[in-house]
C-alpha positions as CSV (number, residue, x, y, z in Angstrom):
1,M,203.8,322.6,103.5
2,G,200.5,320.9,104.3
3,W,199.5,319.7,107.5
4,F,200.3,316.3,107.3
5,N,203.4,316.5,105.6
6,K,204.6,317.9,108.6
7,I,204.1,314.4,110.7
8,E,205.6,312.3,108.2
9,A,208.5,312.5,106.0
10,R,208.7,310.8,102.8
11,S,210.5,310.5,99.7
12,V,210.4,308.7,96.3
13,R,213.6,307.8,94.1
14,R,212.8,309.4,90.3
15,D,212.2,305.6,89.5
16,G,209.3,305.5,91.3
17,S,210.4,303.3,94.1
18,E,210.4,303.9,97.8
19,R,212.6,305.0,100.4
20,T,212.2,303.8,103.7
21,P,209.9,306.6,105.1
22,R,209.9,307.6,108.8
23,R,206.9,306.8,111.1
24,P,204.2,309.4,111.8
25,Q,205.8,311.6,114.9
26,T,202.1,311.6,116.3
27,E,202.2,307.7,116.1
28,L,205.7,307.8,117.5
29,R,205.0,309.7,120.7
30,A,201.7,308.1,121.4
31,I,203.4,304.9,121.4
32,R,206.6,305.9,123.3
33,K,203.7,307.7,126.0
34,S,201.9,305.0,127.0
35,G,202.2,301.7,124.5
36,K,199.3,300.4,122.3
37,G,197.1,299.4,125.0
38,D,196.8,303.2,126.1
39,T,197.1,304.8,122.6
40,A,194.0,302.8,121.9
41,A,191.8,303.4,124.8
42,H,193.0,307.5,125.0
43,G,192.0,307.7,121.1
44,F,188.9,305.6,122.2
45,L,188.1,307.9,124.5
46,W,188.8,311.2,122.3
47,L,186.8,309.9,119.9
48,L,183.7,308.8,122.4
49,S,184.1,312.5,124.4
50,Q,184.3,314.8,120.9
51,T,181.6,312.9,119.4
52,A,179.3,312.7,122.3
53,S,177.9,315.9,121.0
54,G,177.8,314.9,117.7
55,R,175.4,312.0,118.6
56,I,173.2,314.1,121.1
57,A,172.7,316.8,118.3
58,L,172.0,313.7,115.9
59,F,169.3,312.0,118.3
60,L,168.1,315.4,118.8
61,G,167.5,316.2,115.3
62,Q,165.8,313.0,114.8
63,I,163.3,313.9,117.5
64,V,162.8,317.0,116.1
65,L,162.4,315.5,112.5
66,A,159.6,313.0,114.0
67,R,157.9,315.9,114.9
68,L,157.9,318.2,111.9
69,L,157.4,314.9,109.6
70,S,155.2,311.5,109.5
71,P,155.8,307.9,109.2
72,E,155.3,308.1,105.5
73,D,158.1,310.4,105.5
74,F,160.4,308.2,107.0
75,G,159.4,305.6,104.7
76,T,159.9,307.4,101.8
77,I,163.4,308.0,102.7
78,G,164.2,304.7,103.6
79,L,163.1,303.2,100.3
80,T,165.3,305.7,98.5
81,Y,167.9,304.6,100.6
82,T,167.8,300.9,99.1
83,I,168.6,302.4,95.8
84,T,171.4,304.8,96.5
85,T,172.9,302.9,99.6
86,I,173.2,299.6,97.0
87,I,175.1,301.7,94.8
88,G,177.1,303.6,97.1
89,Y,178.3,300.3,98.2
90,L,178.8,298.9,94.6
91,T,180.9,301.6,93.5
92,T,182.7,302.5,96.9
93,S,186.5,301.1,96.0
94,G,187.8,300.5,99.7
95,I,190.7,302.6,99.3
96,G,190.8,304.4,102.7
97,D,191.3,301.0,104.5
98,V,193.8,299.6,101.8
99,L,196.0,302.9,102.4
100,V,195.8,302.8,106.5
101,Q,197.0,299.0,106.0
102,R,199.6,300.1,104.2
103,S,200.6,303.4,105.9
104,R,204.1,303.1,105.6
105,H,203.9,303.8,101.9
106,F,200.9,306.0,101.7
107,Y,202.5,308.8,100.2
108,I,203.0,306.2,97.5
109,W,199.5,304.5,97.2
110,A,197.7,308.0,97.3
111,W,197.5,309.2,94.0
112,P,196.1,306.2,92.2
113,G,193.6,305.8,95.3
114,F,192.5,309.2,95.0
115,L,191.9,308.9,91.0
116,I,190.0,305.3,91.6
117,D,188.0,306.8,94.5
118,I,186.6,310.0,92.5
119,A,186.1,307.6,89.4
120,L,183.9,305.1,91.5
121,A,182.1,307.7,92.9
122,S,181.5,309.6,90.0
123,I,179.9,305.8,88.5
124,G,178.2,305.5,91.1
125,G,176.5,308.8,91.2
126,G,175.8,308.2,87.1
127,L,174.0,305.0,88.0
128,V,171.9,306.4,90.5
129,L,170.7,308.6,88.0
130,A,169.9,306.7,85.7
131,L,168.1,304.2,88.3
132,A,165.9,306.2,90.3
133,P,163.1,306.4,87.7
134,L,162.5,302.5,88.2
135,G,163.0,302.6,91.7
136,A,160.4,305.1,92.1
137,R,158.0,302.6,89.8
138,L,159.0,299.7,91.9
139,Y,157.9,301.0,95.4
140,A,155.1,302.9,93.4
141,T,156.7,306.1,95.4
142,P,156.9,309.0,92.5
143,E,159.0,311.4,95.5
144,I,161.8,308.9,95.5
145,S,163.2,310.1,91.7
146,G,164.0,313.3,93.0
147,L,165.1,312.3,96.3
148,A,167.8,309.9,94.6
149,Q,169.0,312.6,92.1
150,V,170.2,315.2,95.1
151,M,172.2,311.8,96.8
152,A,173.7,311.0,93.1
153,V,175.2,314.7,93.1
154,A,176.8,313.9,96.9
155,M,178.2,310.9,95.8
156,P,181.7,312.3,94.2
157,L,181.5,315.4,96.4
158,G,181.8,313.4,99.1
159,A,184.5,310.8,97.8
160,L,187.0,314.2,97.7
161,S,187.1,314.1,101.6
162,T,188.8,310.2,101.1
163,I,192.4,310.9,101.1
164,P,192.7,313.6,103.5
165,L,190.9,311.9,105.9
166,T,192.8,308.7,105.7
167,A,195.9,311.1,106.3
168,L,194.7,312.0,109.4
169,R,193.8,308.1,110.2
170,V,197.2,307.2,109.4
171,S,198.5,309.6,111.5
172,L,196.5,308.4,114.7
173,N,195.0,311.9,114.8
174,F,191.4,310.8,116.5
175,R,190.8,314.0,118.1
176,L,191.1,315.8,115.1
177,L,189.0,313.3,113.3
178,A,186.1,313.5,115.8
179,A,185.8,316.9,115.7
180,I,185.5,316.8,112.1
181,G,182.9,314.1,112.0
182,T,181.3,316.2,115.4
183,V,181.1,319.6,113.1
184,E,179.6,317.5,110.0
185,I,176.7,315.2,112.1
186,V,176.0,318.7,113.6
187,A,175.7,321.2,110.6
188,A,173.9,317.8,108.1
189,Q,171.1,318.2,111.3
190,I,170.8,321.8,111.8
191,L,170.0,322.2,107.9
192,S,167.5,318.9,107.9
193,V,165.4,320.7,110.8
194,L,165.3,323.7,109.0
195,L,164.4,322.3,106.4
196,A,161.8,320.2,107.6
197,W,160.8,323.2,109.6
198,Y,159.7,325.1,105.6
199,G,157.8,321.8,104.7
200,M,160.3,320.3,102.5
201,G,159.3,316.8,103.6
202,A,161.4,313.9,102.9
203,Y,164.1,316.3,101.2
204,S,164.8,317.2,104.4
205,F,166.9,314.3,104.6
206,V,169.1,314.7,101.8
207,V,169.5,318.2,100.6
208,P,172.1,318.5,103.4
209,M,174.2,316.2,102.0
210,P,175.7,318.0,99.0
211,V,176.1,320.9,100.8
212,V,178.3,319.3,103.8
213,A,180.1,317.4,101.4
214,V,181.6,320.7,99.9
215,I,182.3,322.4,102.7
216,K,183.9,319.3,104.2
217,A,186.0,318.5,101.3
218,V,187.2,322.3,100.6
219,W,188.2,322.6,104.3
220,L,189.9,319.4,104.5
221,W,192.0,320.1,101.5
222,V,192.8,323.6,102.6
223,F,194.0,322.9,106.0
224,I,195.2,318.7,105.5
225,R,196.8,319.3,102.2
226,P,198.1,315.5,102.1
227,R,200.9,315.3,99.4
228,L,200.0,313.2,96.4
229,P,203.5,312.9,94.6
230,R,202.4,311.4,91.1
231,T,205.3,308.8,90.3
232,R,202.5,306.3,89.6
233,P,204.4,303.0,90.2
234,R,202.5,300.6,88.4
235,R,202.9,298.0,91.8
236,A,200.7,300.7,93.6
237,W,197.9,300.7,91.2
238,F,198.0,296.7,91.1
239,N,198.2,296.2,94.5
240,L,195.3,298.5,95.1
241,V,192.7,297.1,92.5
242,R,193.7,293.9,94.4
243,R,193.5,294.5,97.4
244,G,190.2,296.6,96.7
245,C,188.8,293.7,94.8
246,W,187.9,292.1,98.2
247,I,186.9,295.3,99.8
248,W,184.6,296.0,97.0
249,G,182.9,292.7,97.0
250,F,182.8,292.5,100.7
251,R,181.0,296.2,101.1
252,L,178.7,295.2,98.1
253,L,177.5,292.5,100.5
254,I,177.4,294.7,103.3
255,G,174.9,296.9,101.2
256,L,172.9,294.4,100.4
257,V,172.2,293.6,103.9
258,S,171.6,296.9,105.7
259,Q,169.3,297.7,102.9
260,G,167.4,294.0,102.5
261,D,165.5,294.6,105.3
262,Y,163.8,298.0,103.6
263,F,163.3,296.3,100.5
264,V,161.9,293.1,101.5
265,L,159.3,295.7,103.9
266,G,159.0,297.9,101.3
267,L,158.0,295.1,98.6
268,L,155.4,293.4,101.3
269,S,154.3,296.7,103.5
270,S,153.0,300.1,103.5
271,R,154.8,303.1,103.6
272,Q,153.6,303.7,107.0
273,E,154.9,300.4,108.0
274,V,158.6,301.0,106.8
275,G,158.7,304.5,108.1
276,F,157.9,302.9,111.7
277,Y,160.6,300.5,110.7
278,F,163.3,303.0,109.4
279,F,162.6,305.4,112.5
280,A,163.1,302.4,115.4
281,F,166.2,301.0,113.3
282,R,168.1,304.6,113.2
283,L,166.8,305.0,116.7
284,S,168.7,302.0,118.3
285,A,171.5,301.5,116.2
286,Q,173.0,305.2,116.4
287,P,173.9,304.8,119.7
288,L,175.5,301.6,119.4
289,Q,176.9,302.2,115.7
290,A,178.6,305.6,117.0
291,L,180.8,303.4,120.2
292,A,181.3,300.5,117.3
293,L,182.6,302.9,114.9
294,N,185.1,305.0,117.0
295,L,186.5,302.1,119.0
296,S,187.1,300.2,115.2
297,S,188.6,303.8,113.8
298,V,191.0,303.4,116.8
299,M,191.8,300.0,117.1
300,F,192.4,299.5,112.9
301,P,195.7,301.7,112.8
302,V,197.0,300.6,116.1
303,L,196.7,296.7,115.1
304,V,198.3,298.0,111.7
305,N,201.2,298.7,113.9
306,S,201.2,295.5,115.5
307,R,200.9,293.5,112.2
308,S,204.3,292.0,112.5
309,R,203.5,290.3,115.8
310,P,200.4,288.4,115.1
311,E,199.8,286.9,118.6
312,E,200.5,290.4,120.1
313,Q,197.4,291.5,117.5
314,S,194.9,289.1,119.0
315,Q,195.2,289.6,122.3
316,V,194.7,293.3,122.2
317,A,191.6,292.9,119.6
318,L,190.5,290.1,122.1
319,K,190.8,292.6,125.2
320,A,189.6,295.1,123.8
321,S,186.4,293.2,122.3
322,Q,185.8,292.2,126.1
323,V,186.1,295.6,127.7
324,F,184.0,296.8,124.9
325,A,181.5,294.1,124.7
326,V,181.0,295.0,128.9
327,A,180.1,299.0,127.6
328,I,177.8,297.7,124.7
329,F,175.6,295.5,126.5
330,F,175.1,297.8,129.1
331,V,174.1,300.7,126.9
332,A,171.2,298.3,124.9
333,C,170.0,296.7,127.7
334,L,169.2,300.8,128.8
335,Q,167.9,301.8,125.4
336,T,165.4,298.7,125.4
337,A,164.6,299.6,129.1
338,I,163.9,303.7,128.4
339,V,162.5,303.7,124.6
340,A,159.1,303.8,125.8
341,P,158.9,306.3,128.2
342,I,161.2,308.5,125.8
343,L,158.9,307.9,122.9
344,H,155.7,308.5,125.1
345,L,157.2,311.6,126.9
346,L,157.9,313.6,123.4
347,F,155.4,311.8,120.9
348,Y,152.7,310.6,122.8
349,D,151.0,307.8,120.9
350,R,152.3,308.8,117.6
351,W,155.3,306.3,117.2
352,N,154.0,303.8,119.1
353,G,154.3,301.2,116.5
354,S,158.3,301.7,116.2
355,I,158.6,301.1,120.4
356,L,158.7,297.0,120.3
357,L,161.0,297.4,117.2
358,S,163.6,299.5,118.6
359,Q,163.7,297.3,122.1
360,I,164.3,294.2,119.5
361,L,166.8,295.8,117.4
362,S,168.6,297.1,120.1
363,I,169.6,293.9,121.4
364,G,170.2,292.4,118.4
365,L,172.2,295.2,116.9
366,S,174.1,294.6,120.1
367,F,175.9,291.3,119.0
368,D,176.9,292.9,115.6
369,A,178.5,296.3,117.7
370,V,180.9,293.9,119.5
371,C,182.3,292.3,116.9
372,W,183.5,295.4,114.9
373,V,186.9,295.0,116.8
374,A,187.1,291.6,115.1
375,G,186.6,293.1,112.1
376,A,189.4,296.2,112.5
377,L,192.0,292.9,113.2
378,V,191.0,291.5,110.2
379,N,191.4,294.7,108.1
380,A,195.0,294.7,109.7
381,R,196.0,291.8,108.9
382,G,195.2,292.8,105.1
383,E,192.7,289.4,104.6
384,F,190.2,291.3,103.0
385,R,189.1,288.3,101.4
386,L,188.0,286.6,104.6
387,N,185.2,289.4,105.1
388,F,184.2,288.9,101.4
389,V,184.1,284.6,102.1
390,V,182.0,285.3,105.7
391,M,179.8,287.5,103.6
392,L,179.0,285.9,100.7
393,F,177.4,282.7,103.0
394,A,175.8,285.1,105.7
395,A,174.0,287.8,102.9
396,P,171.7,284.8,101.7
397,C,170.8,284.2,105.5
398,F,169.8,287.7,106.0
399,F,167.4,287.9,103.3
400,G,165.8,284.1,104.0
401,L,165.3,285.4,108.0
402,V,164.2,288.9,106.7
403,G,162.1,287.4,103.9
404,L,160.1,284.8,106.6
405,G,159.8,287.5,108.8
406,A,158.5,289.7,106.6
407,L,155.8,287.5,105.3
408,L,154.7,286.0,109.0
409,G,154.7,289.6,110.6
410,Q,155.6,292.5,108.6
411,A,158.1,294.9,110.6
412,L,158.1,292.9,113.7
413,G,158.9,289.9,111.8
414,V,161.8,291.7,110.0
415,A,162.8,292.8,113.1
416,I,163.2,289.7,115.0
417,G,164.7,288.2,112.0
418,V,167.3,291.1,111.8
419,A,168.1,290.4,115.4
420,I,168.5,286.7,115.4
421,Y,170.3,286.9,112.2
422,Y,173.3,289.5,114.2
423,A,173.0,287.0,117.2
424,V,174.2,284.4,115.2
425,L,176.9,286.1,113.5
426,G,178.6,288.2,115.6
427,P,179.8,285.4,117.8
428,S,180.7,283.3,114.8
429,Y,182.4,286.1,113.2
430,V,184.7,287.1,116.5
431,Y,185.5,283.0,116.3
432,I,186.8,283.0,112.9
433,A,188.7,286.6,112.8
434,I,190.5,286.0,116.5
435,R,191.9,282.6,115.4
436,D,194.0,282.0,119.1
437,T,190.4,281.9,120.9
438,S,188.1,279.3,121.8
439,T,184.5,278.9,122.0
440,I,184.2,279.0,125.5
441,S,185.9,282.7,125.4
442,V,183.5,283.8,122.5
443,L,180.7,282.6,124.6
444,R,181.8,284.5,127.7
445,L,182.6,287.8,125.6
446,Y,178.6,287.7,124.9
447,V,177.0,285.8,127.6
448,L,178.3,287.4,130.9
449,P,177.9,290.6,130.2
450,L,174.5,290.4,128.5
451,T,173.4,288.9,131.3
452,L,174.9,291.5,133.9
453,A,173.4,294.4,131.9
454,G,170.0,292.7,132.1
455,L,169.8,292.0,135.4
456,A,171.1,295.2,136.2
457,V,168.9,297.7,134.0
458,G,165.7,295.1,134.4
459,G,166.0,295.0,138.3
460,S,166.3,299.2,138.2
461,Y,163.3,299.2,135.8
462,E,161.6,297.2,138.1
463,T,162.4,299.3,141.4
464,T,161.8,302.7,139.3
465,H,158.3,301.6,138.5
466,F,157.6,300.4,142.5
467,L,158.7,303.6,143.7
468,F,157.3,306.5,141.2
469,D,153.8,306.8,139.7
470,K,153.8,305.8,135.9
471,N,152.4,309.4,134.5
472,L,156.0,310.5,136.3
473,V,157.9,309.8,133.1
474,A,161.0,311.8,133.7
475,P,161.7,310.7,136.7
476,Q,161.3,307.5,135.3
477,I,163.9,307.9,133.2
478,V,166.4,309.4,135.4
479,S,165.8,307.0,138.0
480,V,166.6,303.9,135.9
481,V,169.9,305.5,134.7
482,V,171.2,306.1,137.8
483,L,170.6,302.8,139.6
484,A,171.1,300.8,136.5
485,S,174.6,302.2,136.0
486,T,174.9,301.7,139.9
487,F,174.1,298.1,139.9
488,Y,176.0,297.7,137.0
489,A,179.4,298.8,138.4
490,G,179.0,297.1,141.3
491,L,178.0,293.5,139.1
492,L,181.2,294.6,137.3
493,R,183.4,294.8,140.5
494,L,181.9,291.3,141.2
495,C,182.2,289.6,138.5
496,I,184.4,291.1,136.0
497,P,186.8,293.0,137.9
498,G,189.8,293.3,134.4
499,A,186.8,295.5,132.5
500,F,185.8,297.4,136.0
501,F,189.3,298.5,136.6
502,A,189.7,299.3,133.2
503,F,187.0,301.5,132.7
504,K,187.9,303.1,136.4
505,T,191.5,304.0,134.7
506,Q,190.3,305.4,131.9
507,A,187.5,307.7,133.8
508,A,190.6,308.6,135.9
509,W,192.4,309.8,133.2
510,V,189.4,311.5,131.2
511,L,189.1,313.5,135.0
512,S,192.6,314.1,135.0
513,K,192.3,316.0,131.5
514,L,189.3,317.7,132.7
515,R,191.1,319.3,135.8
516,R,193.8,320.9,133.2
């Protein structure tokens, strides 16, 4: 019997209809022990603590790759992603989210979901193989064709892991999810660095993808082994396709937006300019997206369990957003303050073209990260159509801002356009998603934490430059981090005591775990 079969009893009648399943035992224990709020907080802390090592490895890997590879190599892989990522979103079914939203009937939906996901990923790989030569000619970069072909092989291999990972999400096993993600990141970074060391250039980014995907899929199916009864009820197929269409449309638009800045910049600027922007975006986005993805992964199944109580759902999402905004804006402001000394310390003047871009993007992307909790709420309600409609209006605005920015200021103009886009879209999406909130509450969600974080980090930055010589880069970085954390904690205690005590409570919980 597989691991997932041990945590959820399931049965199917001979005619394909379902009996009422038991709720996963892991979920029941978590709910009985601490309630929804504590389950979300503890799950987020598990994910955050477990993935911290993976994110550190990712950051260190990017730093090493930045020393071994040139800005042109980063620009080449960035242009390749404009082809593979958009096609990947085009052929992504969104089945995982539908299965989590229908978690009580997971065993009915899993088999058709598995087949749909594999079929679409295979189609996506075929499209990448067919369009790779066209992309190479469009950007006048022959290397793109080979890079895209390697990534095309990885697409169906990656889809093999969807159902086992969804089974873990349904069972609220955040600890194992985080551990799997950490190992995957560390393995990919080690392989990338080794390949770059041996002179593989831009191929260092893509060759690890199919290798890691195969190992991950084999491990998940051997040890998780989610049961896939092949009853194939017609209703399951129909609902998966119907709900998946809205997710598919939404993710397609997200894919166009996520690669639109590289695409426009690649058409109007040099590969070096694209490389500076690509490196700056990855440097600023990785910590923020790691936090947002972890919290969203925790909140989605927790909010699904409250879907019969919509008012409670909205309140839980709003409180989680308030606490998360306090953390995310501090991280963004801290990145803005220390990115220049870090890049100077590691690379001297080699990546100076990425400093200002990273500072602008750090603040802009923080607005996007805060609204990920609202996105989890919309998905938990099954309102996938709402996401599609919002992005249908937002995507043209994004390309308008990015296109204008590229014409006026190349990479710098694109960074400013992206920051403006997310600064407007983030609060607007939160207001639309959390229906029972007011405009003042949404503005307070963003303005107050950003102001306090800016004061704490800005004051610490000025104090550090007054105390230390400008050549002492490492002490400056440490001093900014320590002073900013202290000042920010004091400001939170005075201005947002609820968030302060929430962090204090969870810190005490972590310390109690560490003592054991």
